[in-house]
KOLTOR-213447 format. One record per atom (N, C-alpha, C): residue number from 1; atom name; x, y, z. Coordinates in nm, 2 decimals. Each point is the difference from the previous one (the first is absolute). Last residue first. Layout:
BEGIN
NUM / CA / X / Y / Z
...
// end
This chain:
BEGIN
164 / N / 3.09 / -0.06 / 2.65
164 / CA / 0.02 / 0.12 / 0.10
164 / C / -0.11 / 0.09 / -0.01
163 / N / 0.08 / -0.56 / -0.10
163 / CA / -0.04 / 0.12 / -0.05
163 / C / 0.02 / 0.11 / 0.11
162 / N / 0.10 / -0.47 / 0.05
162 / CA / 0.08 / 0.06 / -0.09
162 / C / -0.07 / 0.12 / -0.08
161 / N / -0.17 / -0.28 / 0.39
161 / CA / 0.15 / 0.00 / 0.00
161 / C / 0.06 / 0.09 / -0.09
160 / N / -0.47 / -0.06 / 0.01
160 / CA / 0.05 / 0.07 / 0.11
160 / C / 0.14 / 0.01 / 0.00
159 / N / -0.19 / -0.25 / -0.35
159 / CA / -0.04 / 0.14 / -0.01
159 / C / 0.04 / 0.08 / 0.12
158 / N / 0.11 / -0.46 / 0.01
158 / CA / 0.08 / 0.07 / -0.11
158 / C / -0.06 / 0.14 / 0.00
157 / N / -0.18 / -0.39 / 0.25
157 / CA / 0.07 / 0.11 / 0.07
157 / C / 0.07 / 0.10 / -0.09
156 / N / -0.24 / -0.40 / -0.15
156 / CA / -0.10 / 0.10 / 0.07
156 / C / 0.07 / 0.12 / 0.06
155 / N / 0.27 / -0.34 / -0.19
155 / CA / -0.07 / 0.07 / -0.11
155 / C / -0.10 / 0.10 / 0.07
154 / N / 0.22 / -0.28 / 0.29
154 / CA / 0.09 / 0.10 / -0.04
154 / C / -0.07 / 0.07 / -0.12
153 / N / -0.23 / -0.37 / 0.18
153 / CA / 0.01 / 0.11 / 0.10
153 / C / 0.09 / 0.10 / -0.05
152 / N / -0.03 / -0.38 / -0.27
152 / CA / -0.13 / 0.06 / 0.00
152 / C / 0.00 / 0.13 / 0.10
151 / N / 0.37 / -0.30 / -0.03
151 / CA / 0.01 / 0.10 / -0.11
151 / C / -0.14 / 0.08 / 0.00
150 / N / 0.25 / -0.23 / 0.42
150 / CA / -0.11 / -0.02 / -0.08
150 / C / -0.03 / 0.10 / -0.10
149 / N / 0.36 / -0.07 / 0.35
149 / CA / 0.03 / -0.04 / -0.14
149 / C / -0.13 / -0.03 / -0.08
148 / N / 0.04 / 0.36 / 0.41
148 / CA / 0.05 / -0.14 / -0.01
148 / C / 0.04 / -0.03 / -0.16
147 / N / -0.21 / 0.40 / 0.25
147 / CA / -0.06 / -0.07 / -0.12
147 / C / 0.05 / -0.15 / -0.01
146 / N / 0.18 / 0.31 / 0.31
146 / CA / -0.15 / -0.02 / 0.05
146 / C / -0.06 / -0.09 / -0.12
145 / N / 0.45 / 0.14 / -0.07
145 / CA / -0.01 / -0.09 / 0.12
145 / C / -0.14 / -0.03 / 0.03
144 / N / 0.06 / 0.32 / -0.32
144 / CA / 0.05 / -0.12 / -0.05
144 / C / -0.01 / -0.11 / 0.11
143 / N / -0.08 / 0.46 / 0.12
143 / CA / -0.12 / -0.06 / -0.08
143 / C / 0.04 / -0.14 / -0.06
142 / N / 0.32 / 0.22 / 0.24
142 / CA / -0.09 / -0.05 / 0.08
142 / C / -0.12 / -0.06 / -0.08
141 / N / 0.35 / 0.21 / -0.23
141 / CA / 0.04 / -0.13 / 0.05
141 / C / -0.11 / -0.06 / 0.10
140 / N / -0.08 / 0.43 / -0.20
140 / CA / 0.00 / -0.11 / -0.09
140 / C / 0.04 / -0.12 / 0.05
139 / N / 0.02 / 0.37 / 0.29
139 / CA / -0.12 / -0.04 / -0.03
139 / C / -0.02 / -0.12 / -0.11
138 / N / 0.42 / 0.18 / 0.10
138 / CA / -0.04 / -0.08 / 0.12
138 / C / -0.15 / -0.02 / -0.03
137 / N / 0.21 / 0.26 / -0.32
137 / CA / 0.05 / -0.13 / 0.00
137 / C / -0.06 / -0.09 / 0.11
136 / N / -0.11 / 0.46 / 0.00
136 / CA / -0.06 / -0.08 / -0.12
136 / C / 0.05 / -0.13 / -0.01
135 / N / 0.19 / 0.27 / 0.33
135 / CA / -0.14 / -0.04 / 0.03
135 / C / -0.07 / -0.08 / -0.12
134 / N / 0.44 / 0.20 / -0.03
134 / CA / 0.00 / -0.14 / 0.06
134 / C / -0.15 / -0.04 / 0.04
133 / N / 0.04 / 0.35 / -0.41
133 / CA / 0.04 / 0.00 / 0.15
133 / C / 0.02 / -0.14 / 0.04
132 / N / -0.14 / 0.13 / -0.44
132 / CA / 0.08 / 0.11 / 0.05
132 / C / 0.05 / 0.01 / 0.14
131 / N / -0.22 / -0.30 / -0.47
131 / CA / 0.02 / -0.01 / 0.14
131 / C / 0.10 / 0.12 / 0.04
130 / N / -0.21 / -0.14 / -0.45
130 / CA / 0.06 / 0.11 / 0.05
130 / C / 0.01 / 0.02 / 0.15
129 / N / -0.17 / -0.34 / -0.32
129 / CA / -0.10 / 0.07 / 0.07
129 / C / 0.07 / 0.11 / 0.07
128 / N / 0.27 / -0.28 / -0.26
128 / CA / -0.12 / 0.02 / -0.09
128 / C / -0.10 / 0.08 / 0.07
127 / N / 0.40 / -0.12 / 0.23
127 / CA / 0.03 / 0.08 / -0.10
127 / C / -0.13 / 0.04 / -0.07
126 / N / -0.05 / -0.31 / 0.33
126 / CA / 0.05 / 0.14 / 0.06
126 / C / 0.03 / 0.09 / -0.10
125 / N / -0.13 / -0.44 / -0.13
125 / CA / -0.12 / 0.09 / 0.05
125 / C / 0.05 / 0.11 / 0.05
124 / N / 0.33 / -0.30 / -0.12
124 / CA / -0.07 / 0.05 / -0.12
124 / C / -0.12 / 0.09 / 0.04
123 / N / 0.23 / -0.23 / 0.34
123 / CA / 0.10 / 0.10 / -0.07
123 / C / -0.08 / 0.07 / -0.11
122 / N / -0.23 / -0.34 / 0.23
122 / CA / 0.01 / 0.12 / 0.09
122 / C / 0.09 / 0.12 / -0.08
121 / N / -0.03 / -0.43 / -0.19
121 / CA / -0.12 / 0.07 / -0.01
121 / C / 0.01 / 0.12 / 0.07
120 / N / 0.36 / -0.29 / 0.04
120 / CA / 0.00 / 0.08 / -0.13
120 / C / -0.13 / 0.06 / -0.02
119 / N / 0.01 / -0.26 / 0.37
119 / CA / 0.11 / 0.12 / 0.02
119 / C / 0.00 / 0.07 / -0.13
118 / N / -0.27 / -0.38 / 0.02
118 / CA / -0.05 / 0.11 / 0.06
118 / C / 0.09 / 0.12 / 0.02
117 / N / -0.05 / -0.39 / -0.38
117 / CA / 0.09 / 0.04 / 0.09
117 / C / -0.05 / 0.13 / 0.08
116 / N / -0.28 / -0.27 / -0.31
116 / CA / 0.14 / -0.04 / -0.03
116 / C / 0.09 / 0.01 / 0.10
115 / N / -0.45 / 0.16 / 0.03
115 / CA / 0.00 / -0.15 / 0.02
115 / C / 0.15 / -0.05 / -0.03
114 / N / -0.08 / 0.47 / -0.05
114 / CA / -0.02 / -0.04 / 0.14
114 / C / 0.01 / -0.16 / 0.02
113 / N / 0.00 / 0.16 / -0.44
113 / CA / 0.13 / 0.03 / 0.06
113 / C / -0.01 / -0.04 / 0.16
112 / N / -0.40 / -0.02 / -0.26
112 / CA / 0.09 / -0.11 / -0.04
112 / C / 0.13 / 0.02 / 0.07
111 / N / -0.31 / 0.36 / 0.07
111 / CA / -0.04 / -0.14 / 0.07
111 / C / 0.09 / -0.12 / -0.05
110 / N / 0.10 / 0.46 / -0.17
110 / CA / 0.01 / -0.02 / 0.14
110 / C / -0.05 / -0.13 / 0.06
109 / N / -0.02 / 0.18 / -0.46
109 / CA / 0.12 / -0.07 / 0.04
109 / C / 0.00 / -0.04 / 0.14
108 / N / -0.36 / 0.25 / -0.22
108 / CA / 0.00 / -0.15 / -0.03
108 / C / 0.13 / -0.08 / 0.04
107 / N / -0.03 / 0.47 / 0.07
107 / CA / -0.09 / -0.07 / 0.09
107 / C / -0.02 / -0.14 / -0.04
106 / N / 0.27 / 0.28 / -0.28
106 / CA / 0.06 / -0.01 / 0.12
106 / C / -0.09 / -0.09 / 0.10
105 / N / -0.20 / 0.10 / -0.41
105 / CA / 0.11 / -0.11 / -0.01
105 / C / 0.07 / -0.01 / 0.13
104 / N / -0.31 / 0.33 / -0.03
104 / CA / -0.07 / -0.12 / 0.01
104 / C / 0.10 / -0.11 / -0.02
103 / N / 0.15 / 0.45 / -0.05
103 / CA / -0.04 / -0.03 / 0.14
103 / C / -0.06 / -0.15 / 0.03
102 / N / 0.09 / 0.18 / -0.44
102 / CA / 0.12 / -0.06 / 0.06
102 / C / -0.03 / -0.03 / 0.14
101 / N / -0.42 / 0.01 / -0.32
101 / CA / 0.10 / 0.09 / 0.05
101 / C / 0.11 / -0.07 / 0.07
100 / N / -0.28 / -0.20 / -0.42
100 / CA / 0.00 / 0.01 / 0.13
100 / C / 0.10 / 0.11 / 0.05
99 / N / -0.27 / -0.21 / -0.47
99 / CA / 0.08 / 0.11 / 0.05
99 / C / -0.02 / -0.01 / 0.16
98 / N / -0.23 / -0.29 / -0.26
98 / CA / 0.10 / 0.00 / -0.09
98 / C / 0.11 / 0.09 / 0.06
97 / N / -0.36 / -0.31 / 0.27
97 / CA / 0.02 / 0.14 / -0.05
97 / C / 0.13 / 0.00 / -0.08
96 / N / -0.20 / -0.37 / 0.27
96 / CA / -0.06 / 0.02 / -0.13
96 / C / 0.01 / 0.14 / -0.07
95 / N / 0.17 / -0.26 / 0.42
95 / CA / -0.10 / 0.12 / 0.01
95 / C / -0.08 / 0.03 / -0.12
94 / N / 0.34 / -0.34 / 0.02
94 / CA / -0.11 / -0.06 / 0.04
94 / C / -0.11 / 0.12 / 0.04
93 / N / 0.46 / 0.08 / -0.12
93 / CA / -0.08 / -0.02 / -0.11
93 / C / -0.14 / -0.06 / 0.04
92 / N / 0.31 / 0.10 / 0.34
92 / CA / -0.03 / 0.12 / -0.08
92 / C / -0.10 / -0.03 / -0.12
91 / N / 0.17 / -0.35 / 0.25
91 / CA / -0.08 / 0.06 / 0.09
91 / C / -0.05 / 0.12 / -0.08
90 / N / 0.33 / -0.25 / -0.20
90 / CA / -0.12 / -0.07 / -0.01
90 / C / -0.11 / 0.08 / 0.08
89 / N / 0.44 / 0.16 / 0.02
89 / CA / -0.06 / 0.03 / -0.13
89 / C / -0.14 / -0.07 / -0.02
88 / N / 0.25 / -0.08 / 0.40
88 / CA / -0.03 / 0.14 / -0.01
88 / C / -0.08 / 0.02 / -0.14
87 / N / 0.19 / -0.40 / 0.07
87 / CA / -0.12 / 0.00 / 0.08
87 / C / -0.04 / 0.14 / 0.00
86 / N / 0.40 / -0.08 / -0.22
86 / CA / -0.11 / -0.06 / -0.07
86 / C / -0.13 / 0.01 / 0.07
85 / N / 0.38 / 0.15 / 0.21
85 / CA / -0.03 / 0.08 / -0.10
85 / C / -0.10 / -0.06 / -0.09
84 / N / 0.16 / -0.26 / 0.34
84 / CA / -0.06 / 0.11 / 0.06
84 / C / -0.05 / 0.10 / -0.11
83 / N / 0.26 / -0.35 / -0.12
83 / CA / -0.12 / -0.06 / 0.03
83 / C / -0.09 / 0.12 / 0.06
82 / N / 0.45 / 0.08 / -0.09
82 / CA / -0.06 / -0.02 / -0.13
82 / C / -0.16 / -0.04 / 0.04
81 / N / 0.30 / 0.04 / 0.36
81 / CA / -0.04 / 0.13 / -0.05
81 / C / -0.07 / -0.01 / -0.14
80 / N / 0.16 / -0.39 / 0.19
80 / CA / -0.09 / 0.05 / 0.09
80 / C / -0.06 / 0.14 / -0.05
79 / N / 0.36 / -0.20 / -0.22
79 / CA / -0.12 / -0.06 / -0.03
79 / C / -0.11 / 0.04 / 0.10
78 / N / 0.43 / 0.15 / 0.08
78 / CA / -0.06 / 0.06 / -0.12
78 / C / -0.12 / -0.06 / -0.05
77 / N / 0.10 / -0.04 / 0.52
77 / CA / 0.07 / -0.04 / -0.12
77 / C / -0.06 / 0.08 / -0.11
76 / N / 0.07 / 0.08 / 0.55
76 / CA / -0.11 / 0.01 / -0.11
76 / C / 0.08 / -0.03 / -0.12
75 / N / 0.13 / 0.09 / 0.51
75 / CA / -0.01 / -0.13 / -0.07
75 / C / -0.10 / -0.02 / -0.10
74 / N / 0.25 / 0.48 / 0.14
74 / CA / -0.09 / -0.09 / 0.05
74 / C / 0.00 / -0.13 / -0.07
73 / N / 0.24 / 0.40 / -0.11
73 / CA / 0.05 / -0.07 / 0.12
73 / C / -0.09 / -0.09 / 0.08
72 / N / -0.22 / 0.31 / -0.34
72 / CA / 0.14 / 0.01 / 0.01
72 / C / 0.04 / -0.06 / 0.14
71 / N / -0.46 / 0.11 / -0.18
71 / CA / 0.06 / -0.13 / 0.04
71 / C / 0.14 / -0.03 / 0.01
70 / N / -0.21 / 0.41 / -0.14
70 / CA / -0.06 / -0.03 / 0.13
70 / C / 0.05 / -0.13 / 0.06
69 / N / 0.12 / 0.13 / -0.44
69 / CA / 0.06 / 0.08 / 0.09
69 / C / -0.05 / -0.03 / 0.15
68 / N / -0.20 / -0.22 / -0.36
68 / CA / 0.13 / -0.05 / 0.03
68 / C / 0.07 / 0.09 / 0.09
67 / N / -0.42 / 0.12 / -0.18
67 / CA / -0.01 / -0.08 / 0.13
67 / C / 0.14 / -0.05 / 0.03
66 / N / -0.04 / 0.26 / -0.38
66 / CA / -0.04 / 0.08 / 0.12
66 / C / 0.00 / -0.08 / 0.12
65 / N / 0.10 / -0.21 / -0.41
65 / CA / 0.11 / 0.10 / 0.04
65 / C / -0.05 / 0.07 / 0.12
64 / N / -0.32 / -0.29 / -0.19
64 / CA / 0.11 / -0.07 / 0.06
64 / C / 0.11 / 0.09 / 0.06
63 / N / -0.35 / 0.20 / -0.26
63 / CA / -0.05 / -0.05 / 0.14
63 / C / 0.11 / -0.08 / 0.07
62 / N / 0.09 / 0.14 / -0.43
62 / CA / -0.01 / 0.12 / 0.10
62 / C / -0.05 / -0.04 / 0.13
61 / N / -0.01 / -0.32 / -0.35
61 / CA / 0.15 / 0.02 / 0.05
61 / C / 0.01 / 0.13 / 0.09
60 / N / -0.42 / -0.13 / -0.22
60 / CA / 0.04 / -0.09 / 0.12
60 / C / 0.14 / 0.03 / 0.04
59 / N / -0.33 / 0.34 / -0.27
59 / CA / 0.11 / -0.07 / -0.02
59 / C / 0.04 / -0.07 / 0.13
58 / N / -0.40 / 0.29 / -0.29
58 / CA / 0.03 / -0.06 / 0.12
58 / C / 0.13 / -0.09 / -0.03
57 / N / -0.08 / 0.45 / -0.28
57 / CA / -0.05 / -0.15 / 0.00
57 / C / 0.05 / -0.05 / 0.13
56 / N / -0.10 / 0.52 / -0.01
56 / CA / 0.10 / -0.09 / -0.05
56 / C / -0.05 / -0.14 / 0.02
55 / N / -0.14 / 0.58 / 0.06
55 / CA / -0.04 / -0.15 / 0.00
55 / C / 0.11 / -0.08 / -0.08
54 / N / -0.05 / 0.49 / 0.29
54 / CA / 0.07 / -0.07 / -0.11
54 / C / -0.05 / -0.15 / 0.00
53 / N / -0.11 / 0.34 / 0.34
53 / CA / -0.09 / -0.01 / -0.11
53 / C / 0.06 / -0.07 / -0.12
52 / N / 0.20 / 0.08 / 0.45
52 / CA / 0.02 / 0.11 / -0.09
52 / C / -0.09 / 0.00 / -0.11
51 / N / 0.00 / -0.36 / 0.32
51 / CA / -0.04 / 0.12 / 0.05
51 / C / 0.00 / 0.12 / -0.08
50 / N / -0.03 / -0.46 / -0.27
50 / CA / 0.08 / 0.05 / 0.12
50 / C / -0.07 / 0.13 / 0.06
49 / N / -0.19 / -0.44 / -0.28
49 / CA / 0.00 / 0.14 / 0.00
49 / C / 0.07 / 0.04 / 0.13
48 / N / -0.01 / -0.46 / -0.32
48 / CA / 0.03 / 0.06 / 0.13
48 / C / -0.01 / 0.15 / -0.01
47 / N / -0.19 / -0.44 / -0.33
47 / CA / 0.07 / 0.13 / 0.01
47 / C / -0.01 / 0.05 / 0.15
46 / N / -0.06 / -0.47 / -0.33
46 / CA / -0.04 / 0.06 / 0.13
46 / C / 0.10 / 0.12 / 0.02
45 / N / -0.21 / -0.34 / -0.44
45 / CA / 0.10 / 0.11 / 0.06
45 / C / -0.05 / 0.05 / 0.13
44 / N / -0.09 / -0.50 / -0.22
44 / CA / -0.05 / 0.14 / 0.02
44 / C / 0.10 / 0.09 / 0.06
43 / N / 0.12 / -0.44 / -0.32
43 / CA / -0.03 / 0.04 / 0.14
43 / C / -0.06 / 0.14 / 0.00
42 / N / 0.15 / -0.44 / -0.34
42 / CA / -0.06 / 0.13 / 0.01
42 / C / -0.04 / 0.02 / 0.14
41 / N / 0.36 / -0.33 / -0.31
41 / CA / -0.08 / 0.02 / 0.12
41 / C / -0.05 / 0.14 / 0.01
40 / N / 0.16 / -0.37 / -0.41
40 / CA / 0.00 / 0.12 / 0.05
40 / C / -0.08 / 0.01 / 0.15
39 / N / 0.25 / -0.38 / -0.39
39 / CA / -0.08 / 0.03 / 0.12
39 / C / 0.01 / 0.15 / 0.03
38 / N / 0.06 / -0.30 / -0.49
38 / CA / 0.07 / 0.07 / 0.11
38 / C / -0.10 / 0.02 / 0.11
37 / N / 0.09 / -0.28 / -0.54
37 / CA / -0.08 / 0.04 / 0.13
37 / C / 0.08 / 0.07 / 0.11
36 / N / 0.04 / -0.04 / -0.58
36 / CA / 0.04 / -0.04 / 0.13
36 / C / -0.09 / 0.05 / 0.12
35 / N / -0.05 / 0.10 / -0.49
35 / CA / -0.07 / -0.11 / 0.05
35 / C / 0.05 / -0.07 / 0.13
34 / N / 0.11 / 0.40 / -0.33
34 / CA / 0.09 / -0.12 / 0.01
34 / C / -0.06 / -0.12 / 0.08
33 / N / -0.29 / 0.40 / -0.09
33 / CA / 0.10 / -0.02 / -0.10
33 / C / 0.08 / -0.13 / 0.01
32 / N / -0.32 / 0.13 / 0.32
32 / CA / -0.08 / -0.02 / -0.13
32 / C / 0.10 / -0.02 / -0.11
31 / N / 0.07 / -0.14 / 0.53
31 / CA / 0.04 / 0.11 / -0.09
31 / C / -0.07 / -0.02 / -0.13
30 / N / -0.18 / -0.16 / 0.50
30 / CA / 0.07 / -0.06 / -0.12
30 / C / 0.03 / 0.13 / -0.10
29 / N / -0.08 / -0.09 / 0.58
29 / CA / -0.03 / 0.07 / -0.13
29 / C / 0.08 / -0.06 / -0.11
28 / N / -0.21 / -0.03 / 0.55
28 / CA / 0.10 / -0.07 / -0.10
28 / C / -0.04 / 0.06 / -0.13
27 / N / -0.05 / 0.22 / 0.51
27 / CA / -0.05 / -0.03 / -0.12
27 / C / 0.09 / -0.08 / -0.09
26 / N / -0.14 / 0.14 / 0.54
26 / CA / 0.11 / -0.05 / -0.09
26 / C / -0.06 / -0.03 / -0.13
25 / N / -0.12 / 0.36 / 0.42
25 / CA / -0.05 / -0.10 / -0.10
25 / C / 0.11 / -0.04 / -0.09
24 / N / -0.05 / 0.21 / 0.54
24 / CA / 0.05 / 0.00 / -0.14
24 / C / -0.07 / -0.10 / -0.09
23 / N / -0.10 / 0.07 / 0.47
23 / CA / 0.07 / 0.12 / -0.02
23 / C / 0.06 / 0.01 / -0.14
22 / N / -0.26 / -0.36 / 0.24
22 / CA / -0.07 / 0.10 / -0.08
22 / C / 0.07 / 0.12 / -0.03
21 / N / 0.13 / -0.43 / 0.24
21 / CA / -0.05 / 0.12 / 0.09
21 / C / -0.06 / 0.11 / -0.09
20 / N / 0.16 / -0.40 / -0.22
20 / CA / -0.09 / -0.05 / 0.12
20 / C / -0.04 / 0.12 / 0.09
19 / N / 0.09 / 0.10 / -0.52
19 / CA / 0.08 / -0.05 / 0.11
19 / C / -0.08 / -0.03 / 0.11
18 / N / -0.21 / -0.02 / -0.49
18 / CA / 0.02 / 0.09 / 0.11
18 / C / 0.10 / -0.06 / 0.10
17 / N / -0.03 / -0.09 / -0.56
17 / CA / -0.03 / -0.05 / 0.15
17 / C / 0.02 / 0.11 / 0.09
16 / N / -0.07 / -0.12 / -0.57
16 / CA / 0.02 / 0.09 / 0.10
16 / C / -0.03 / -0.06 / 0.14
15 / N / 0.14 / -0.11 / -0.56
15 / CA / -0.05 / -0.04 / 0.13
15 / C / 0.02 / 0.11 / 0.10
14 / N / 0.08 / 0.07 / -0.47
14 / CA / -0.02 / -0.14 / -0.01
14 / C / -0.08 / -0.06 / 0.13
13 / N / 0.07 / 0.49 / -0.27
13 / CA / 0.01 / -0.06 / 0.12
13 / C / -0.05 / -0.14 / 0.00
12 / N / 0.27 / 0.29 / -0.39
12 / CA / -0.14 / -0.03 / 0.05
12 / C / 0.01 / -0.08 / 0.13
11 / N / 0.31 / 0.40 / -0.29
11 / CA / -0.01 / -0.14 / 0.06
11 / C / -0.14 / -0.01 / 0.04
10 / N / 0.32 / 0.39 / -0.29
10 / CA / -0.12 / -0.08 / 0.03
10 / C / 0.02 / -0.14 / 0.05
9 / N / 0.36 / 0.33 / -0.13
9 / CA / -0.09 / 0.06 / 0.10
9 / C / -0.14 / -0.08 / 0.03
8 / N / 0.53 / -0.16 / -0.12
8 / CA / -0.12 / 0.02 / -0.07
8 / C / -0.10 / 0.06 / 0.11
7 / N / 0.47 / -0.15 / 0.08
7 / CA / -0.05 / 0.14 / 0.01
7 / C / -0.12 / 0.02 / -0.07
6 / N / 0.24 / -0.44 / 0.06
6 / CA / 0.01 / 0.07 / -0.14
6 / C / -0.04 / 0.15 / 0.02
5 / N / 0.04 / -0.27 / 0.40
5 / CA / 0.08 / -0.08 / -0.08
5 / C / 0.02 / 0.08 / -0.14
4 / N / -0.29 / 0.13 / 0.38
4 / CA / 0.14 / 0.00 / 0.03
4 / C / 0.09 / -0.06 / -0.10
3 / N / -0.47 / 0.24 / -0.10
3 / CA / 0.05 / -0.12 / 0.01
3 / C / 0.15 / 0.00 / 0.04
2 / N / -0.37 / 0.39 / 0.13
2 / CA / 0.10 / -0.04 / -0.11
2 / C / 0.05 / -0.14 / 0.02
1 / N / -0.48 / 0.26 / 0.11
1 / CA / 0.12 / -0.07 / 0.07
1 / C / 0.08 / -0.04 / -0.10
// end
């Protein structure tokens, strides 16, 4: 770790603390050359494997941009989208896997988006699940109506609703 003040390569760890959610470690360091202290954050790498087989780092902004299109014209704020992306990342990290399929990221988006805005949820699901007829929409709407606003019911329905 290079010192941000003098660019010296050696520093020693003075203090380490895990963040509350366990997703990162905050380390307080002291440069061996100039003696100044600085803080570093260490996080685990989370990689998304796309259908093509290409792997890339998980990026919250990609989740936000994908969901933003579904939320266009809906009463959803940028803060709502940021919270959704954070929840998606936490859900994926909770699996304990360093690599996840892009499909799993899409599935992790569905439940928080449904709670945020059901119309945006249907828009996202229709593209993500490749709805190709009005019957697909009608089935999804009916499933949402039957489930009401009980998250546990919708989670139980997801395998039926969103797999072909």
